[in-house]
C-alpha positions as CSV (number, residue, x, y, z in Angstrom):
1,M,11.9,-17.9,23.6
2,P,11.7,-16.8,19.9
3,N,8.4,-17.0,18.0
4,R,9.0,-19.9,15.7
5,A,6.0,-19.0,13.5
6,S,7.4,-15.6,12.7
7,E,10.8,-17.1,11.9
8,L,9.1,-19.6,9.5
9,V,7.2,-16.8,7.7
10,W,10.3,-14.7,6.9
11,D,13.0,-17.3,6.5
12,K,13.8,-17.8,2.8
13,T,13.9,-21.4,1.4
14,K,16.5,-22.6,-1.0
15,P,15.4,-24.6,-4.1
16,A,16.3,-28.3,-3.9
17,P,19.1,-29.3,-6.3
18,G,17.7,-29.7,-9.8
19,R,14.5,-27.9,-9.0
20,K,13.5,-24.3,-9.7
21,L,10.6,-24.0,-7.2
22,N,11.3,-21.8,-4.2
23,R,9.5,-19.4,-2.0
24,D,10.2,-16.4,-4.2
25,V,8.7,-18.2,-7.2
26,V,5.5,-19.1,-5.2
27,V,5.1,-15.5,-3.8
28,G,5.7,-14.0,-7.3
29,A,3.0,-16.3,-8.8
30,A,0.6,-15.4,-6.0
31,I,1.2,-11.7,-6.6
32,A,0.6,-12.0,-10.3
33,L,-2.6,-13.9,-9.7
34,A,-3.9,-11.3,-7.2
35,D,-3.0,-8.5,-9.6
36,H,-5.2,-10.1,-12.3
37,E,-8.0,-11.7,-10.3
38,G,-8.0,-10.2,-6.8
39,L,-6.8,-11.6,-3.5
40,D,-9.8,-14.0,-3.1
41,A,-8.5,-15.9,-6.1
42,V,-5.3,-16.8,-4.4
43,S,-5.1,-20.3,-3.0
44,V,-2.4,-23.0,-2.7
45,R,-4.3,-25.2,-5.2
46,R,-4.6,-22.4,-7.8
47,I,-1.0,-21.3,-7.5
48,A,0.1,-24.9,-7.8
49,T,-1.9,-25.2,-11.0
50,D,-0.4,-22.0,-12.4
51,L,3.1,-23.3,-11.6
52,G,2.4,-26.8,-12.9
53,V,3.3,-28.5,-9.6
54,R,1.5,-30.5,-7.0
55,P,-0.2,-28.5,-4.2
56,M,1.7,-30.4,-1.5
57,S,5.0,-29.2,-3.0
58,L,4.1,-25.6,-2.1
59,Y,3.9,-26.4,1.6
60,T,7.6,-26.9,1.6
61,H,7.9,-23.2,1.1
62,I,4.6,-21.7,2.5
63,A,3.0,-23.0,5.7
64,T,-0.5,-21.4,5.4
65,K,-2.4,-19.0,3.1
66,D,-2.1,-16.3,5.8
67,D,1.7,-16.6,5.7
68,L,1.5,-16.4,1.9
69,V,-0.5,-13.2,2.1
70,R,1.9,-11.7,4.6
71,L,4.8,-12.5,2.3
72,M,3.0,-11.0,-0.7
73,V,2.4,-7.8,1.2
74,D,6.0,-7.5,2.3
75,E,7.2,-8.2,-1.2
76,V,5.1,-5.4,-2.6
77,V,6.2,-3.1,0.2
78,S,9.7,-3.6,-1.1
79,E,8.6,-1.6,-4.2
80,I,7.7,1.3,-1.9
81,I,11.1,1.6,-0.3
82,I,13.3,4.4,-1.6
83,H,16.7,2.8,-2.2
84,E,18.7,6.0,-2.7
85,E,19.3,8.5,0.1
86,L,16.2,10.5,1.1
87,P,16.1,14.2,0.5
88,E,17.1,16.3,3.5
89,D,13.9,18.4,3.2
90,W,11.1,16.7,5.0
91,R,8.4,17.7,2.4
92,A,10.5,16.3,-0.4
93,A,11.2,13.1,1.5
94,L,7.6,12.5,2.5
95,G,6.5,13.3,-1.1
96,R,8.9,10.7,-2.5
97,I,7.7,8.1,-0.2
98,A,4.0,9.0,-0.8
99,H,4.4,8.8,-4.6
100,S,6.2,5.5,-4.3
101,S,3.5,4.1,-2.0
102,H,0.7,5.4,-4.3
103,A,2.3,3.8,-7.4
104,A,2.6,0.4,-5.7
105,L,-0.9,0.5,-4.3
106,A,-2.3,1.4,-7.7
107,A,-0.4,-1.4,-9.4
108,H,-1.5,-3.9,-6.7
109,P,-5.0,-2.9,-5.7
110,W,-5.5,-6.1,-3.6
111,M,-2.9,-4.6,-1.2
112,L,-5.6,-2.4,0.3
113,Q,-7.6,-5.6,1.3
114,A,-4.6,-7.6,2.4
115,S,-3.1,-4.8,4.6
116,T,-6.2,-4.9,6.8
117,R,-5.3,-8.4,8.0
118,S,-3.5,-8.7,11.3
119,G,-0.1,-10.2,11.5
120,M,3.5,-9.5,12.3
121,L,5.1,-6.8,10.1
122,G,7.8,-8.1,7.7
123,P,11.3,-6.8,7.2
124,N,10.3,-4.6,4.3
125,A,7.4,-3.1,6.2
126,L,9.9,-2.3,9.0
127,R,12.2,-0.6,6.6
128,H,9.3,1.4,5.1
129,A,8.3,2.5,8.6
130,E,11.9,3.5,9.4
131,Q,12.0,5.6,6.2
132,L,8.8,7.4,7.1
133,I,10.0,8.4,10.5
134,A,13.4,9.3,9.1
135,A,11.6,11.6,6.6
136,V,9.7,13.3,9.4
137,A,12.9,13.6,11.6
138,P,13.9,17.1,10.4
139,L,10.7,18.5,11.9
140,R,12.1,17.6,15.4
141,L,8.7,16.4,16.7
142,D,8.0,14.2,19.7
143,P,7.3,10.6,18.8
144,A,3.5,10.9,19.0
145,D,3.5,13.9,16.6
146,A,6.0,12.2,14.3
147,W,3.6,9.2,14.0
148,A,0.7,11.5,13.5
149,V,2.4,13.2,10.5
150,A,3.3,9.8,9.0
151,G,-0.2,8.6,9.5
152,I,-1.8,11.7,7.9
153,V,0.3,11.2,4.8
154,N,-0.4,7.4,4.7
155,D,-4.1,7.9,5.2
156,Y,-4.3,10.3,2.3
157,T,-2.2,8.1,0.1
158,L,-4.3,5.0,0.9
159,G,-7.6,6.8,0.4
160,H,-6.6,8.2,-3.0
161,A,-5.3,4.8,-4.1
162,L,-8.5,3.2,-2.9
163,R,-10.6,5.4,-5.1
164,I,-8.5,4.5,-8.1
165,A,-8.5,0.8,-7.3
166,H,-12.2,0.6,-6.7
167,P,-13.9,3.3,-8.8
168,A,-17.3,1.6,-8.3
169,A,-17.2,2.6,-4.6
170,D,-16.5,6.3,-5.5
171,T,-19.7,8.1,-5.1
172,E,-18.3,11.2,-7.0
173,Q,-18.0,9.1,-10.1
174,R,-21.5,7.5,-10.0
175,P,-24.2,8.9,-12.2
176,Y,-26.6,11.1,-10.4
177,P,-30.3,11.2,-10.9
178,T,-32.1,14.4,-12.0
179,I,-31.4,16.9,-9.2
180,D,-34.0,19.5,-8.2
181,P,-32.0,22.7,-7.7
182,A,-34.6,24.0,-5.2
183,V,-33.9,21.1,-2.9
184,F,-30.2,20.5,-3.6
185,P,-28.9,24.0,-4.8
186,H,-25.2,23.4,-4.1
187,L,-25.2,19.9,-5.5
188,A,-27.0,21.0,-8.6
189,R,-24.5,23.8,-9.2
190,A,-21.5,21.5,-8.6
191,L,-22.8,18.9,-11.0
192,H,-22.5,21.3,-13.9
193,A,-18.7,20.9,-13.6
194,R,-17.2,17.5,-14.4
195,T,-15.4,15.8,-11.5
196,P,-11.8,15.2,-12.6
197,D,-10.7,11.6,-12.8
198,R,-8.3,10.6,-10.0
199,D,-4.8,10.2,-11.4
200,D,-1.2,11.2,-10.6
201,A,-2.0,14.8,-11.1
202,T,-5.0,14.9,-8.6
203,F,-2.8,12.8,-6.2
204,T,0.0,15.4,-6.3
205,T,-2.5,18.3,-5.8
206,G,-4.0,16.7,-2.8
207,L,-0.6,15.7,-1.4
208,D,0.7,19.2,-1.7
209,T,-2.4,20.4,0.2
210,V,-1.8,17.8,2.9
211,L,1.8,18.8,3.3
212,D,0.8,22.4,3.4
213,G,-1.4,21.6,6.4
214,I,1.3,19.6,8.1
215,E,3.8,22.5,7.6
216,R,1.3,24.9,9.1
217,R,0.5,22.8,12.1
218,F,3.8,21.0,12.9
219,A,6.6,23.0,11.3
220,R,6.2,26.0,13.6
221,P,9.2,28.3,14.3
222,G,11.2,27.3,17.3
223,R,10.4,23.6,17.1
């Protein structure tokens, strides 16, 4: 028997005749609110206020806030998907996907919080996963290693985006107290050099390093 809850989450609703409110409008308003004020600001009442409608009218399109968050996540994942054909070279393909993911996560920092919630993956998330595994396919790895490679790239991408989205949590960017070189010689020496701000350039440098490691470990001759 099909899971009715999952069908309700992903089925699109059509606007009633003469009305402009539909699920896409609700999800778009929720994403805009989360972009400006964070995921905790998202509520049915607040979105209804922003759209100028009664809260009950939103329940025609969204059953619960959890469903809304899942729809928001899947909508943003659509920004990650590469819509043209992936490069045949695995490094180039993974690089395209990683840069697309990084841009979406930097633009929607609440995604890092929302993605930790459990729930069924949406259609765009499945397409994204398919692209990741397709990008790794030229390496001819067994499934476990293919997932490992995809996970390594995802983990680096998420981590770098997290540092950009939440700089207050980045210990490298916090002011240090006066350091005694006799006690912390390496730290004292390192602090003379300014830590570069994380941006697209530092992401690319790190990604190239990650891909170098993957190539060394997984792209061995004869595989």
